[in-house]
C-alpha positions in Angstrom: -154.4 135.1 -125.4 -158.0 134.6 -125.6 -161.5 136.6 -124.8 -164.2 138.5 -126.3 -161.9 141.9 -126.5 -159.1 142.4 -128.6 -155.7 141.6 -127.6 -153.3 144.6 -127.8 -149.7 145.1 -128.8 -147.4 146.8 -126.5 -144.0 148.0 -126.5 -141.6 147.9 -123.2 -140.9 151.6 -122.8 -139.2 151.1 -119.8 -137.9 148.3 -118.1 -135.6 148.2 -114.9 -134.8 146.3 -111.7 -136.8 147.6 -108.6 -135.8 145.0 -105.9 -133.9 141.9 -106.1 -134.8 139.4 -108.9 -138.0 142.0 -109.1 -138.7 144.0 -112.5 -140.8 147.0 -113.4 -142.0 147.0 -117.1 -143.7 150.2 -118.3 -146.0 149.2 -121.2 -147.2 151.7 -124.0 -149.5 150.9 -126.9 -147.4 149.9 -130.2 -149.7 152.1 -132.2 -149.4 155.2 -129.9 -152.7 155.6 -128.7 -154.0 154.9 -125.1 -154.4 152.2 -123.0 -157.8 151.1 -121.7 -159.0 152.9 -118.4 -158.7 150.6 -115.5 -159.5 150.4 -112.1 -157.1 149.6 -109.3 -156.8 145.9 -108.6 -157.2 145.3 -112.3 -154.7 142.4 -113.8 -153.6 141.7 -117.8 -152.4 138.4 -119.4 -149.1 139.1 -121.2 -147.8 136.3 -123.9 -144.4 136.1 -122.7 -141.7 135.7 -125.5 -141.4 131.8 -124.4 -145.2 131.4 -125.8 -146.5 131.3 -122.0 -149.5 133.6 -121.1 -149.1 134.9 -117.4 -151.5 137.0 -115.4 -149.7 140.1 -114.0 -151.6 143.1 -111.9 -151.2 146.6 -113.1 -149.6 148.4 -110.3 -149.5 152.0 -112.2 -151.8 153.5 -115.0 -150.5 156.9 -116.3 -152.9 159.5 -116.0 -153.1 160.1 -119.5 -153.4 156.1 -120.0 -150.5 156.1 -122.4 -149.1 153.3 -120.0 -149.5 150.7 -117.7 -146.4 149.5 -115.2 -146.4 145.6 -114.0 -143.6 144.0 -111.9 -142.7 140.7 -112.6 -140.4 138.6 -109.9 -137.8 136.3 -111.8 -138.8 132.9 -110.2 -136.0 130.5 -111.6 -137.9 127.4 -110.4 -141.5 128.4 -111.7 -142.9 127.2 -115.1 -140.6 130.0 -117.3 -143.1 132.8 -117.8 -140.9 134.9 -115.8 -137.9 134.0 -116.6 -138.9 134.6 -120.1 -140.1 137.8 -119.3 -137.0 139.3 -117.8 -134.4 137.2 -120.0 -135.9 137.5 -123.0 -137.2 141.3 -123.3 -135.5 144.8 -123.3 -136.7 148.2 -123.6 -138.1 148.5 -127.0 -139.7 144.7 -127.2 -143.2 144.4 -128.4 -145.6 142.4 -126.2 -149.2 141.2 -126.5 -151.4 141.8 -123.8 -155.2 141.3 -122.9 -157.6 143.7 -122.3 -157.6 144.8 -118.2 -160.0 142.6 -116.0 -160.7 143.4 -112.4 -161.6 140.5 -110.1 -159.8 142.3 -106.9 -162.5 145.1 -107.0 -161.7 148.5 -105.1 -164.8 149.9 -103.3 -165.4 152.7 -101.9 -165.4 152.5 -97.9 -164.7 154.8 -95.0 -161.6 153.5 -94.4 -158.7 150.9 -95.6 -156.6 148.0 -94.2 -153.8 147.4 -96.8 -151.8 144.2 -96.5 -149.0 143.1 -98.9 -146.5 140.2 -98.9 -143.6 140.5 -100.9 -144.4 140.7 -104.7 -147.9 140.8 -103.6 -147.6 144.7 -103.5 -148.3 145.0 -107.4 -152.2 145.2 -107.0 -152.1 146.8 -103.6 -149.4 149.7 -104.7 -152.2 150.8 -107.0 -154.9 151.0 -104.5 -152.4 152.9 -102.0 -151.5 155.4 -105.2 -155.3 156.0 -105.7 -156.1 156.7 -102.1 -152.9 158.9 -101.5 -153.6 161.0 -104.8 -157.4 161.7 -103.5 -156.1 162.6 -100.2 -157.7 160.2 -98.4 -156.8 160.1 -94.6 -158.1 157.0 -93.5 -156.3 154.0 -94.9 -152.9 152.1 -93.6 -150.7 149.6 -95.8 -148.6 147.3 -93.9 -146.1 145.7 -96.4 -144.1 142.5 -95.2 -140.7 141.8 -96.7 -137.8 139.7 -96.2 -135.4 142.9 -96.7 -135.1 146.4 -98.0 -133.3 144.4 -100.9 -136.5 142.7 -101.7 -138.8 145.3 -101.5 -140.3 147.0 -104.8 -141.3 150.6 -104.6 -139.2 151.2 -101.1 -138.3 154.8 -101.7 -141.6 155.8 -102.9 -143.4 154.2 -99.7 -140.7 155.3 -97.2 -141.1 159.0 -98.2 -142.1 161.0 -95.1 -145.6 162.4 -95.8 -146.6 158.5 -96.0 -145.4 158.0 -92.1 -148.7 158.0 -90.9 -149.9 155.4 -93.1 -147.3 152.8 -94.1 -145.6 150.2 -92.0 -142.9 148.3 -93.8 -141.7 145.3 -91.8 -139.0 142.9 -92.8 -138.5 139.3 -91.5 -135.0 139.1 -92.2 -132.9 136.2 -91.7 -134.4 135.4 -88.5 -138.0 135.2 -89.8 -139.2 137.7 -87.5 -142.9 137.8 -88.0 -145.7 140.9 -87.4 -148.3 140.4 -85.5 -151.2 141.7 -86.9 -154.0 140.9 -84.1 -154.0 144.4 -82.7 -155.0 145.7 -86.2 -157.6 142.8 -86.4 -158.9 142.0 -83.0 -161.9 144.3 -83.2 -163.9 144.4 -86.4 -164.2 148.2 -87.9 -166.1 149.8 -90.6 -162.9 149.7 -92.7 -162.5 147.5 -95.7 -159.3 145.1 -95.7 -157.4 144.3 -98.8 -154.8 141.5 -98.9 -152.5 140.0 -101.4 -149.3 137.9 -101.0 -148.0 134.3 -100.4 -150.4 131.5 -99.2 -149.2 131.6 -95.8 -149.9 135.4 -95.2 -153.4 134.6 -97.0 -154.2 132.3 -94.5 -153.2 134.0 -91.7 -155.1 136.9 -92.3 -158.4 134.9 -93.5 -158.0 133.1 -89.9 -157.4 136.3 -88.0 -160.7 138.0 -89.5 -163.3 135.3 -89.0 -165.2 137.6 -87.1 -165.2 140.3 -89.3 -168.3 140.7 -92.0 -167.1 139.2 -95.2 -168.3 141.8 -97.3 -164.9 144.0 -95.6 -162.6 141.4 -96.9 -160.9 141.1 -100.4 -157.9 138.9 -101.0 -155.9 138.4 -103.8 -154.3 135.2 -104.5 -151.7 135.9 -107.3 -150.4 132.4 -107.3 -153.8 130.1 -106.6 -152.9 126.8 -108.0 -149.6 125.2 -108.1 -149.8 123.7 -111.5 -146.3 121.7 -111.2 -145.5 119.8 -107.9 -142.7 117.9 -107.0 -144.3 114.5 -106.7 -145.9 114.6 -110.5 -145.2 112.1 -113.1 -145.2 111.8 -116.7 -148.3 110.8 -118.7 -149.4 110.7 -121.8 -152.1 112.5 -123.7 -154.0 110.7 -126.6 -156.0 113.0 -129.2 -158.9 111.9 -129.8 -159.7 110.8 -133.5 -156.0 110.8 -134.4 -153.0 108.6 -133.6 -151.1 111.0 -132.1 -150.0 110.7 -128.6 -148.1 113.4 -126.8 -145.9 112.9 -123.8 -145.8 115.2 -121.0 -143.1 115.5 -118.6 -143.4 115.5 -115.0 -142.0 119.2 -114.7 -144.4 120.6 -117.5 -148.3 121.4 -117.8 -150.6 119.6 -120.4 -150.9 123.1 -122.2 -147.3 123.5 -122.1 -147.1 119.9 -124.1 -149.8 120.6 -126.4 -148.0 124.0 -127.2 -144.4 122.4 -127.7 -146.1 120.0 -130.0 -147.9 122.7 -132.1 -151.5 122.0 -130.9 -153.2 125.3 -129.9 -155.5 125.7 -127.2 -156.8 128.9 -126.1 -155.6 130.3 -122.6 -155.1 133.3 -120.7 -154.3 133.2 -116.8 -152.9 129.7 -116.9 -153.3 129.3 -113.2 -156.4 127.6 -112.9 -158.7 130.2 -112.7 -160.4 131.8 -115.8 -161.5 128.8 -117.8 -160.1 129.6 -121.0 -158.2 126.6 -121.5 -161.2 124.1 -120.8 -160.8 121.0 -122.8 -163.2 117.7 -123.1 -161.6 114.4 -121.9 -162.7 111.1 -123.2 -161.2 108.5 -121.2 -158.8 108.3 -118.4 -158.9 110.0 -114.6 -158.0 113.5 -114.3 -156.7 115.2 -111.3 -158.2 118.3 -110.9 -156.6 121.5 -109.9 -158.5 124.3 -111.1 -160.8 126.6 -109.4 -163.5 126.9 -112.2 -165.0 123.7 -112.6 -168.3 122.9 -111.8 -168.9 119.5 -110.2 -171.0 118.6 -113.0 -168.1 119.3 -115.4 -165.4 117.0 -114.0 -166.1 114.1 -115.5 -166.2 115.4 -119.1 -163.8 118.7 -119.0 -160.4 119.8 -117.5 -158.4 122.6 -117.2 -155.2 122.2 -119.5 -152.8 124.7 -117.4 -152.9 123.3 -114.1 -154.7 119.5 -114.3 -153.1 116.1 -115.1 -153.8 112.6 -115.7 -154.0 110.7 -112.5 -152.6 107.5 -114.2 -150.2 107.0 -117.7 -153.0 108.2 -120.0 -155.8 110.4 -120.7 -157.9 110.7 -124.1 -158.5 114.7 -124.8 -160.3 116.4 -127.8 -159.1 119.2 -128.9 -159.3 121.1 -132.4 -156.2 120.8 -134.8 -155.5 122.9 -137.7 -153.5 122.3 -140.5 -150.2 122.7 -138.3 -151.6 120.8 -135.5 -152.7 117.4 -137.4 
């Protein structure tokens, strides 16, 4: 957890499975104070019990700012953060979170088209709630999932008063796709907000190439594939020491450093925030981040997603007493 603003200790005041393998966590400050106000589209970094930091969109804020809600999909084949959140916590568990940040800014507009796929509903749900509470008449939410069982917030979104604003499409076993062209063929004054899998994001981007870019807003909740099926193990030599850390094919450099007691600041752990930038002195790096400038890639890497191209790299990290 890193940043200029202090982190916050929170208690899980409610934990509930709201769809298949998707859990809602209601988080309240451990000291009983109000949480910082935040806009729809905001996210927090959560320090999971397993030691990883994971970025989750805030899908609901209590009216008195006494709680945030996040939804976590348990990814059995992921990097372990979501599994730890689901398996290693219960109501009453204490977690540490970052201050809220917002890179998916919800701007004032005459009309809105909200598009969500799967767990990508989390920031979109916050925007829907803001529009519904304000009594905004000109918005539509299109929500794509595989089945009702895979659909978080289904009961709320199926309420009769929202029937003119919400369309929920289940692809089912047949993979039946929703056709967006009627909604996107002619540019309008509405702003489009989209969050979901890469395939959905790419489809909407391709179909809105003729729209003004200022009206298009995308949130890629899983922007970087940190570990890939063809990854190989490598060694990370710590400059100025005789230590060499083995990095497995299914773990990141950040995970390996953490396992060996070497502390590296981190936040999103998805290659987007820049917190875990470290210098490297030798070896070739496969850069997978979305942060570094071209001028930096010859001497810096993001430990959360990037790895050695060859068998070994030499990195420079600060060691405390435990990491010597």
